[in-house]
C-alpha positions in Angstrom: -0.1 0.0 -0.2 2.9 2.6 0.6 4.7 1.9 -2.4 1.3 2.3 -4.7 0.8 6.1 -2.8 5.0 6.7 -2.8 4.2 5.6 -6.9 1.5 7.5 -7.4 3.2 10.7 -5.7 6.3 10.4 -7.5 4.2 10.7 -10.7 2.2 13.3 -9.1 5.5 15.2 -8.7 7.5 14.4 -12.2 3.7 15.5 -14.4 3.4 18.9 -12.4 7.2 19.9 -13.0 7.5 18.6 -16.9 7.9 21.3 -19.2 5.2 22.7 -21.7 5.3 21.1 -24.8 3.0 22.1 -27.5 0.2 20.5 -29.4 2.1 20.0 -32.1 5.0 17.8 -30.1 8.4 18.8 -29.0 10.6 20.9 -30.8 14.4 21.5 -31.3 15.4 24.5 -29.3 16.0 27.5 -31.0 18.9 29.5 -30.5 16.4 32.1 -30.6 15.2 31.6 -27.6 18.3 32.6 -25.6 16.8 30.8 -22.7 13.1 32.6 -22.9 11.0 29.4 -24.2 13.3 27.0 -26.3 10.0 25.7 -27.5 8.3 28.9 -28.9 9.1 29.7 -32.6 10.8 33.0 -32.8 10.9 36.0 -34.9 14.6 36.9 -36.4 13.9 40.4 -36.7 11.4 43.1 -36.1 10.7 43.2 -40.0 9.5 39.7 -39.3 7.9 39.9 -36.5 5.4 42.6 -37.8 4.9 40.1 -41.2 4.3 37.3 -38.9 1.9 39.4 -36.4 0.0 40.8 -39.2 -0.7 37.9 -41.5 -1.8 35.6 -38.5 -3.5 38.3 -36.8 -1.8 37.2 -33.6 -0.5 39.9 -31.4 3.3 40.3 -30.8 5.2 40.6 -27.4 8.7 42.3 -28.3 11.2 41.2 -25.3 14.0 43.7 -24.8 16.8 42.2 -22.5 20.7 41.6 -21.5 22.5 38.3 -21.7 24.1 39.9 -18.6 22.0 42.1 -16.5 20.8 40.4 -13.5 16.9 41.5 -13.8 17.2 40.0 -17.3 18.0 36.9 -15.8 15.8 36.1 -12.8 13.2 37.3 -15.2 13.8 34.8 -17.9 14.1 32.1 -15.5 10.6 32.7 -14.2 8.9 33.1 -17.6 10.6 30.2 -19.3 9.8 28.0 -16.2 6.2 29.4 -16.6 4.1 26.7 -18.6 0.9 29.3 -18.7 2.7 32.0 -20.1 4.6 29.6 -22.3 1.1 28.2 -23.5 -0.3 31.3 -24.0 2.9 32.9 -26.3 2.9 29.4 -28.0 -0.7 29.6 -29.3 -1.7 33.2 -29.4 1.7 35.9 -29.8 4.4 36.1 -32.3 7.6 36.7 -30.2 10.5 38.0 -30.4 13.4 38.7 -27.9 16.2 41.3 -28.5 19.6 41.7 -27.1 20.2 45.3 -29.0 17.9 48.0 -29.8 15.9 48.6 -33.2 15.8 51.7 -35.3 12.0 51.9 -34.2 11.8 54.5 -31.7 7.8 53.4 -31.0 9.9 50.6 -29.6 11.5 52.9 -26.7 9.0 55.8 -26.2 10.4 55.7 -22.8 14.4 55.2 -23.3 16.1 52.2 -23.4 16.6 49.6 -20.8 15.9 46.1 -19.7 13.9 43.7 -19.4 11.6 45.9 -21.2 8.5 44.1 -23.3 6.3 45.9 -25.1 3.0 44.8 -27.2 2.2 45.5 -30.8 -1.1 44.5 -32.8 -1.8 43.0 -35.7 -2.1 46.6 -37.6 1.1 47.6 -36.2 0.5 49.3 -33.0 2.6 49.6 -30.2 0.1 49.2 -27.3 0.7 52.2 -25.1 -1.9 50.9 -22.8 -0.4 48.2 -22.0 2.6 49.1 -19.2 4.0 47.8 -16.0 4.1 49.3 -12.5 7.0 52.1 -13.1 5.7 55.4 -14.2 9.6 56.1 -15.1 10.2 52.8 -17.5 6.5 51.7 -18.9 7.5 48.7 -20.0 10.4 47.4 -17.6 9.0 44.3 -15.8 11.1 42.4 -13.0 10.4 39.0 -11.2 8.3 40.7 -8.7 6.1 41.7 -11.4 5.6 38.4 -13.0 1.6 38.6 -11.5 1.0 41.5 -13.7 3.0 40.4 -16.8 0.6 37.9 -17.0 -2.2 40.0 -16.6 -0.6 42.1 -19.5 -0.5 38.6 -21.8 -4.0 38.1 -21.0 -4.8 42.0 -22.0 -3.4 42.1 -24.7 -4.9 38.8 -25.7 -8.6 39.7 -24.9 -8.4 43.3 -26.5 -6.6 42.2 -29.8 -10.2 39.9 -30.2 -12.8 42.5 -28.8 -10.6 45.1 -30.9 -10.2 43.4 -34.3 
């Protein structure tokens, strides 16, 4: 009896800690993920991401970060390990992560800092209404902001469906 209960507990622990696997099956990890979600399909450039967002009628999430930034590293760990975030990004978004600034000034309306997340709808409009909690860095997210980040992902998805 104890062995059976222990076996069931082990299976439950293994299942609950499993990484997100897309509906289409496990994908080969991309170097473009840079650790933010190896099973996600990441756009290579901002222009490509805009093209796919418009074509597939999905919002675009642009994530700015640096490899050696402690805030970026902590936030990356939380985002990459959250199966709910990974599933939503895979199914409902076009994703792009950048370690350099683009020439598009719309992506740095209040400065160039990291980590910074900007949502763009399929009409190529930067969503200025979906922001973080800081007034001086409106699009910044830190590890303590994970709940707000999840809420903003849902907001980008829901507003898109109701507005378009």
